[in-house]
NUTORKE-256014 format. One record per residue (C-alpha): residue number from 1; residue in one letter; x, y, z. Coordinates in steps of 0.5 Angstrom, whole numbers, plus 500, padded with zeros to 3 digits. Layout:
BEGIN
miza | marza | x | y | z
NUM | A | X | Y | Z
...
This chain:
BEGIN
miza | marza | x | y | z
1 | X | 316 | 357 | 518
2 | X | 320 | 351 | 518
3 | X | 322 | 347 | 524
4 | X | 329 | 348 | 526
5 | X | 330 | 341 | 527
6 | X | 328 | 340 | 519
7 | X | 335 | 344 | 517
8 | X | 340 | 339 | 516
9 | X | 347 | 338 | 512
10 | X | 342 | 336 | 506
11 | X | 338 | 343 | 506
12 | X | 345 | 347 | 507
13 | X | 348 | 343 | 501
14 | X | 342 | 344 | 496
15 | X | 339 | 350 | 499
16 | X | 332 | 347 | 500
17 | X | 327 | 348 | 505
18 | X | 326 | 341 | 507
19 | X | 330 | 335 | 507
20 | X | 327 | 331 | 502
21 | X | 329 | 328 | 495
22 | X | 324 | 327 | 490
23 | X | 327 | 320 | 487
24 | X | 328 | 320 | 480
25 | X | 323 | 316 | 476
26 | X | 325 | 313 | 470
27 | X | 321 | 316 | 464
28 | X | 317 | 321 | 469
29 | X | 322 | 325 | 472
30 | X | 322 | 331 | 467
31 | X | 322 | 339 | 468
32 | X | 315 | 339 | 471
33 | X | 317 | 334 | 476
34 | X | 323 | 337 | 479
35 | X | 320 | 344 | 478
36 | X | 314 | 342 | 482
37 | X | 319 | 339 | 487
38 | X | 323 | 346 | 487
39 | X | 317 | 350 | 489
40 | X | 315 | 345 | 494
41 | X | 321 | 346 | 498
42 | X | 325 | 340 | 496
43 | X | 330 | 337 | 491
44 | X | 328 | 333 | 485
45 | X | 333 | 330 | 479
46 | X | 331 | 329 | 472
47 | X | 333 | 322 | 470
48 | X | 338 | 323 | 464
49 | X | 336 | 316 | 461
50 | X | 329 | 318 | 460
51 | X | 332 | 323 | 454
52 | X | 335 | 319 | 449
53 | X | 335 | 323 | 443
54 | X | 340 | 328 | 441
55 | X | 339 | 335 | 445
56 | X | 333 | 332 | 449
57 | X | 337 | 332 | 455
58 | X | 340 | 339 | 454
59 | X | 333 | 342 | 452
60 | X | 330 | 339 | 459
61 | X | 335 | 342 | 463
62 | X | 334 | 349 | 460
63 | X | 327 | 348 | 461
64 | X | 327 | 346 | 468
65 | X | 332 | 352 | 470
66 | X | 327 | 356 | 467
67 | X | 321 | 353 | 471
68 | X | 325 | 352 | 478
69 | X | 326 | 360 | 477
70 | X | 333 | 359 | 481
71 | X | 331 | 354 | 486
72 | X | 335 | 347 | 486
73 | X | 334 | 341 | 482
74 | X | 339 | 336 | 479
75 | X | 340 | 330 | 474
76 | X | 340 | 323 | 475
77 | X | 345 | 319 | 471
78 | X | 344 | 311 | 472
79 | X | 350 | 307 | 471
80 | X | 347 | 300 | 471
81 | X | 350 | 296 | 466
82 | X | 346 | 297 | 459
83 | X | 343 | 291 | 456
84 | X | 345 | 294 | 449
85 | X | 352 | 296 | 447
86 | X | 355 | 303 | 447
87 | X | 353 | 307 | 453
88 | X | 354 | 314 | 454
89 | X | 356 | 315 | 461
90 | X | 362 | 320 | 460
91 | X | 359 | 324 | 455
92 | X | 352 | 325 | 459
93 | X | 356 | 327 | 465
94 | X | 360 | 332 | 460
95 | X | 353 | 334 | 457
96 | X | 350 | 336 | 464
97 | X | 357 | 339 | 466
98 | X | 356 | 344 | 460
99 | X | 349 | 346 | 462
100 | X | 352 | 348 | 468
101 | X | 348 | 343 | 473
102 | X | 350 | 344 | 480
103 | X | 347 | 337 | 483
104 | X | 348 | 330 | 480
105 | X | 345 | 324 | 483
106 | X | 349 | 317 | 481
107 | X | 347 | 310 | 481
108 | X | 348 | 303 | 479
109 | X | 355 | 302 | 480
110 | X | 362 | 306 | 483
111 | X | 362 | 313 | 480
112 | X | 369 | 314 | 481
113 | X | 371 | 314 | 474
114 | X | 367 | 319 | 473
115 | X | 368 | 324 | 479
116 | X | 374 | 328 | 475
117 | X | 369 | 330 | 470
118 | X | 364 | 333 | 476
119 | X | 369 | 335 | 480
120 | X | 372 | 340 | 475
121 | X | 365 | 343 | 474
122 | X | 364 | 344 | 481
123 | X | 358 | 339 | 481
124 | X | 356 | 336 | 488
125 | X | 355 | 328 | 487
126 | X | 349 | 324 | 491
127 | X | 351 | 317 | 490
128 | X | 345 | 312 | 491
129 | X | 346 | 305 | 494
130 | X | 342 | 299 | 496
131 | X | 346 | 298 | 503
132 | X | 351 | 301 | 507
133 | X | 357 | 297 | 505
134 | X | 356 | 300 | 498
135 | X | 355 | 307 | 501
136 | X | 362 | 306 | 505
137 | X | 365 | 305 | 498
138 | X | 362 | 311 | 495
139 | X | 365 | 315 | 501
140 | X | 372 | 312 | 500
141 | X | 372 | 315 | 493
142 | X | 370 | 322 | 495
143 | X | 362 | 323 | 493
144 | X | 359 | 329 | 497
145 | X | 353 | 325 | 500
146 | X | 350 | 318 | 499
147 | X | 343 | 316 | 499
148 | X | 341 | 309 | 502
149 | X | 335 | 305 | 499
150 | X | 332 | 299 | 503
151 | X | 329 | 293 | 501
152 | X | 322 | 296 | 501
153 | X | 324 | 301 | 496
154 | X | 321 | 301 | 489
155 | X | 325 | 299 | 483
156 | X | 332 | 296 | 485
157 | X | 333 | 294 | 492
158 | X | 340 | 290 | 491
159 | X | 341 | 283 | 492
160 | X | 342 | 284 | 500
161 | X | 335 | 286 | 501
162 | X | 337 | 290 | 507
163 | X | 331 | 294 | 510
164 | X | 331 | 301 | 511
165 | X | 331 | 301 | 519
166 | X | 337 | 297 | 519
167 | X | 341 | 301 | 514
168 | X | 340 | 307 | 517
169 | X | 342 | 305 | 524
170 | X | 348 | 302 | 520
171 | X | 350 | 308 | 516
172 | X | 350 | 312 | 523
173 | X | 355 | 308 | 525
174 | X | 359 | 307 | 519
175 | X | 359 | 313 | 515
176 | X | 362 | 320 | 516
177 | X | 359 | 324 | 510
178 | X | 352 | 326 | 510
179 | X | 347 | 320 | 508
180 | X | 340 | 320 | 506
181 | X | 335 | 314 | 507
182 | X | 330 | 311 | 503
183 | X | 325 | 305 | 501
184 | X | 318 | 305 | 504
185 | X | 318 | 313 | 506
186 | X | 311 | 316 | 505
187 | X | 310 | 319 | 512
188 | X | 312 | 325 | 516
189 | X | 314 | 321 | 522
190 | X | 319 | 317 | 518
191 | X | 322 | 323 | 516
192 | X | 323 | 325 | 524
193 | X | 325 | 318 | 525
194 | X | 331 | 318 | 520
195 | X | 333 | 325 | 522
196 | X | 334 | 322 | 529
197 | X | 338 | 316 | 527
198 | X | 343 | 321 | 524
199 | X | 340 | 322 | 517
200 | X | 341 | 328 | 513
201 | X | 334 | 327 | 510
202 | X | 330 | 322 | 506
203 | X | 328 | 320 | 499
204 | X | 321 | 319 | 497
205 | X | 319 | 316 | 490
206 | X | 313 | 312 | 490
207 | X | 309 | 317 | 495
208 | X | 310 | 322 | 489
209 | X | 308 | 318 | 483
210 | X | 301 | 320 | 484
211 | X | 303 | 327 | 484
212 | X | 299 | 331 | 479
213 | X | 305 | 334 | 476
214 | X | 307 | 327 | 474
215 | X | 306 | 325 | 467
216 | X | 302 | 319 | 467
217 | X | 295 | 316 | 465
218 | X | 290 | 318 | 471
219 | X | 288 | 310 | 471
220 | X | 295 | 309 | 473
221 | X | 295 | 313 | 478
222 | X | 288 | 311 | 481
223 | X | 291 | 304 | 481
224 | X | 297 | 306 | 485
225 | X | 292 | 309 | 490
226 | X | 288 | 303 | 490
227 | X | 294 | 299 | 492
228 | X | 296 | 297 | 499
229 | X | 303 | 295 | 501
230 | X | 302 | 288 | 500
231 | X | 301 | 289 | 492
232 | X | 308 | 289 | 490
233 | X | 313 | 283 | 488
234 | X | 320 | 282 | 487
235 | X | 323 | 279 | 481
236 | X | 329 | 278 | 477
237 | X | 334 | 276 | 482
238 | X | 336 | 270 | 477
239 | X | 339 | 275 | 473
240 | X | 342 | 279 | 479
241 | X | 338 | 285 | 478
242 | X | 332 | 285 | 483
243 | X | 327 | 289 | 482
244 | X | 320 | 291 | 486
245 | X | 314 | 293 | 482
246 | X | 307 | 293 | 482
247 | X | 304 | 286 | 482
248 | X | 301 | 284 | 476
249 | X | 301 | 279 | 470
250 | X | 308 | 281 | 468
251 | X | 311 | 279 | 475
252 | X | 307 | 273 | 475
253 | X | 310 | 271 | 469
254 | X | 317 | 273 | 470
255 | X | 316 | 269 | 477
256 | X | 314 | 263 | 474
257 | X | 320 | 263 | 469
258 | X | 325 | 264 | 474
259 | X | 322 | 259 | 479
260 | X | 322 | 254 | 473
261 | X | 329 | 255 | 471
262 | X | 333 | 259 | 476
263 | X | 338 | 260 | 470
264 | X | 333 | 263 | 465
265 | X | 337 | 269 | 463
266 | X | 336 | 276 | 461
267 | X | 335 | 274 | 453
268 | X | 328 | 270 | 455
269 | X | 326 | 275 | 460
270 | X | 327 | 281 | 456
271 | X | 320 | 281 | 452
272 | X | 317 | 281 | 459
273 | X | 321 | 286 | 462
274 | X | 323 | 291 | 457
275 | X | 322 | 298 | 459
276 | X | 318 | 300 | 453
277 | X | 313 | 296 | 456
278 | X | 312 | 299 | 462
279 | X | 313 | 306 | 459
280 | X | 306 | 304 | 455
281 | X | 303 | 303 | 462
282 | X | 304 | 310 | 464
283 | X | 301 | 313 | 457
284 | X | 295 | 308 | 457
285 | X | 294 | 307 | 464
286 | X | 294 | 299 | 463
287 | X | 298 | 297 | 469
288 | X | 297 | 289 | 467
289 | X | 303 | 289 | 464
290 | X | 310 | 291 | 465
291 | X | 315 | 292 | 470
292 | X | 312 | 298 | 474
293 | X | 317 | 300 | 479
294 | X | 313 | 301 | 486
295 | X | 315 | 300 | 493
296 | X | 311 | 298 | 500
297 | X | 310 | 305 | 501
298 | X | 304 | 304 | 496
299 | X | 300 | 303 | 503
300 | X | 301 | 311 | 504
301 | X | 299 | 313 | 498
302 | X | 292 | 315 | 499
303 | X | 290 | 320 | 493
304 | X | 292 | 324 | 487
305 | X | 294 | 331 | 489
306 | X | 299 | 337 | 487
307 | X | 306 | 335 | 489
308 | X | 306 | 341 | 494
309 | X | 300 | 338 | 497
310 | X | 303 | 332 | 498
311 | X | 310 | 335 | 501
312 | X | 305 | 340 | 506
313 | X | 302 | 333 | 508
314 | X | 309 | 330 | 510
315 | X | 311 | 337 | 513
316 | X | 305 | 337 | 517
317 | X | 306 | 330 | 520
318 | X | 313 | 331 | 521
319 | X | 311 | 337 | 525
320 | X | 306 | 332 | 529
321 | X | 312 | 327 | 530
322 | X | 317 | 333 | 533
323 | X | 311 | 335 | 538
324 | X | 310 | 328 | 541
325 | X | 318 | 328 | 542
326 | X | 317 | 335 | 546
327 | X | 313 | 334 | 552
328 | X | 309 | 340 | 555
329 | X | 314 | 342 | 561
330 | X | 312 | 339 | 568
331 | X | 310 | 346 | 571
332 | X | 305 | 348 | 565
333 | X | 302 | 341 | 566
334 | X | 301 | 342 | 573
335 | X | 298 | 349 | 572
336 | X | 293 | 346 | 567
């Protein structure tokens, strides 16, 4: 039975059992991933940007609906400025609305311009940001909930590089809407800490990269299991697009290019940082090249396992943390 302490505004909003969002993983968050999350009692988001062919996203949403069997899931829409012309953000939101999706996660920029599309469809909006100042703006434009991912996260931690613990303390003071905390979350005790600080839940990304249901090469997952919290690198701050990834040959090259020329520019970096290179690592297992998003919770990523088993371990750890906060009554201690 789920501990009542783990029931929060997030679990009520999504109708899930545990206050955990399975973070959107570019190229990897598909129907199987969100279905595994749903059956484990948490919520996952398909990454819309992973399905670029006409009709592919609609087909993936339909597949997720079948596999989730009535359990909640959503779609992530990254609104990061594209490196090529012709973004389709509004069209993507209309496509999602037309498929009857109940939940959307947005990221990358202010979602205000697109909220009418989502509101008209009755879609709940979770907006992901790297620090509380952006969460306050998202709150002011009317999103339902925000997730704040600290500097420890894999992917894009923003330019401020505010840590997770500081973010959660600031969010408790400054926000009125429910908020989630992410960035380096990979243990159940961290979930309890976030809830105690006022969060409605947590976002877990890196810890789930080694789930069996994630469609990535076994050698890629083995590399993550073997890595420690010290095996990530921050690069691309020179183009105001800081990213934390697995340390490899590419991060060394990019870091040297940025050191040698602080104004190097995206055109020079693109042959090294293109998403297509990273996607090949997921397919081949060669982790020596590509920008492979990974956070400092690599130190907590100890084995490949079904997603349900990873979630069960997190729940057990959260239960142990809660028991530490609930000491045995004095009269029982004396009786023993």
